[in-house]
N, C-alpha and C positions, 0 to 999 in steps of 0.2 A: 131549204137547202137542196132538196132533190131536184127542184126546178133549175136552180143555179148550176148543178152538176150537168144536167141535160143540155143546157145552153152552152156551157163550156165545151162539152164533148162535140156538139154539133159544129161549133166554131172551129175547133181544131181539125175535125174531119174535112171541113170545107177548105181550109188552108192547105192541108196535106194534098188534096186533090188538085189544087191549082198552083202548087209551088214546084218550080223546076230546080233540080239538084245542081244544075250548072251555075245558078246564081248564088249558091250558098257557100260560105266559108266560115266555119265555126271558130277558126283561130282568131278572128277579129274580136270575138267576145270572150275568149278563154282567159283565165287567170284571176287574181284577186282584185277586189274592187271595194270602194267605200263611197257612200253617198249621204246626202242630206235630203230629208223628206218633209213635205207638207201634206197634211191629210185633213179631209173633211169627212166627218162621220155622223151617222144618225143612230142613236141607241134606242132600241125598243124594249120595253120591259112589260111582260105579262105576269101578273102575280095576284096575290090575295092577302087580305088581312083577316085573321080569324080570332075570335074571342070566345072562350068557353068558361063555364062556371059563373057567369054573371047572373044577377037577380032576374034579368029579363030573359034568360036562356042563352043559347048559343047564337053568335052573330058572325056573319062572314061577308066580307066586301071583296068583290073582284076589282083588281087594279090594272089598268093599262095606261102606260105613259110613254111618251117619246121625247127625245132630246137631241138636238143637233149640236155639234161641237167641232172645234178646230184644234189641231195638234201639230207639233213639230217633232222630228226625230232623226235618228241616224241609223244606217244599215251598213253591214259589212258582210262580205261573202266571197265565195270562190266558184267560178264556173269551169267545170271539167268537161273538155270536149269528148264526145262519144261518136266520132266520125265527122264527116264534112257538114252534115246538116243538123246534128243534135248535140246538146250539152245537158249536163246535170248541174244546176245551180244550187249550191248549199250555202245557207247564210243565217243571219239573225238580225233583228231590228229592235230598236227601243223607241217608244213614243212617249212624249211627255205632254199630257193634256188631261182634261177632266170632263166626264159626262156625269151629270147629277140628276137624279130622279127624286122628286118630292111627293109626299102623300100626307094628307091631313088625317090624323087619327082622332076619333071621337072617344077613345078610351083613355081620356085624361082623368084628372081628379073628379070631373063632373059626371063620369058614367055612373048612372044610378044615384048621383048625388045632386046637390042643390044648385050648383053653379053652371052646369052644362058646358064646361070648358072642353077644348080640344087642343091638340098639339101637332105641330108640323114635324113630320119625320122625313129625313132625306138620306139617300144612299148615293155614294159616288164611286166611280170607276176611274182609275188613273194609272200612270206608269205601266204601260203595256209592253211586255217583252214577248217576242215571237221568234221561235226557231223554225226554219222552213227548208223544204227542198222544192225545186222548181224545174221539172223537165221542160226543156226549151227547144223550140224548132227555129232554125235559122232560115229567114225568108230571103235575105240578100246579104251583101257584104256589110251592110250597116244596120239592118233591122232584124228583129227576132220576135217571136211570140212564145209566151210561156204560161203554164198552169202551175199555180203555187199551192202546196199543201203544207200547213203549218200547225204548230202547237203553241198556244198563247197563254200567258199568265198576266193577271192584272191585280193591282192592289185595290182594296175596298175600304171605304170609310163610312161613317154614319154620324148623324147629328140627331139629338132627341134622346129620350129615356128608353133606349133599346140597346141590346148587346151588339157588339161589332161582329159582322159575319166573317167567315173565313175568306181568304183571297180566292179570286176566281181563276179557273182554268177553262180552256175551250179549244175548239178546232177551227182553223181558218182555211177557207177555200177562196182562191182568187184567180183571175186571169189578167194578163198584162202584156205590154210591149216594151221592148228595150231597143233604143237606137244609140249606136256607138259611132262617134266621129273618129277620124284618123288620128287626132290628138290624144285619144283615150277618154275624152269626156263623153259621158252618156246621159241620156234622158230616159227615165222609166215612167210609164203611166200604168196604173193598176186599179182595178175595181174588185172588191171582194166582200166577204161576209165572215163574221166570227160568231159562233154559237157557244155561249158559256154555260157552265153548270149553274145550279141554282144558288141564290142568296137566301139565307134563312136567319131570322133573328127573333128574339123574345123581349117583352118588356122587362125592365129592371125592377119594377115594383114601386118606384117613386111616384111618377105621374101616370105611368102606363103599367098596368098589372102584368105580373109574370105569366098569367094565363093567356095573354094576347100574343099571337105569333104573326110574323110577316114572312112571306116567301115569294120569290120572283125568279124568273129565268131571263137574263138579258141577252139580246141579240144585237150585234153592231154591224151595220152595213157601211162601207166606206169607199171613197175614191182617193187615190194618192198619186202625187207626182214627186219624183226623185231626180236630183241632179247630182252626178258623182263622177268619179274618175276610175278607169280601169288601168291597173298597173301593167 
């Protein structure tokens, strides 16, 4: 995340140095808007599976998994002008899509038993809601550059003999461009990253013992394109 922040700051500084105020008119971007979004995302999960109190002693497996997914969503917001070159964009978005991470657990009925069985455990992230603010620099009458800071929430689900973890919360950081036509139609392109808090779950005791725990911290990197209308 620190590297992304540095890249965004450098890009914004470069644009500020090379932008002329005579080309900017924030009124073309101001006001309420609504848009439809298409998103491609990659979910990276770093975690571990830990078992304690087993006959063979404590066991710990490090888990790293990645998953790409597509999602569709909607966004609404309001861009407030702060002079001829700047705006403060405040809004929210909803994305409907699913990223699923699977892990094979050896702590099935066969751990320390005769059958040597294992069970597939999977966690999923979906229905992502984000509230954001986006300081925006107007580059010309039709184009602008923004940095987005957001707070995101996502539903979680699980399959397998483990408890369902709490829903996720995280921080979103992104950079993007917005192009507005005279008709009010706009195109927004955006690249960003969301770092979520950790997932934690335990076995229920049927096929996976309650002494077995799972923990992970998901990170989602994404690229998004939105088509919308400014009122």
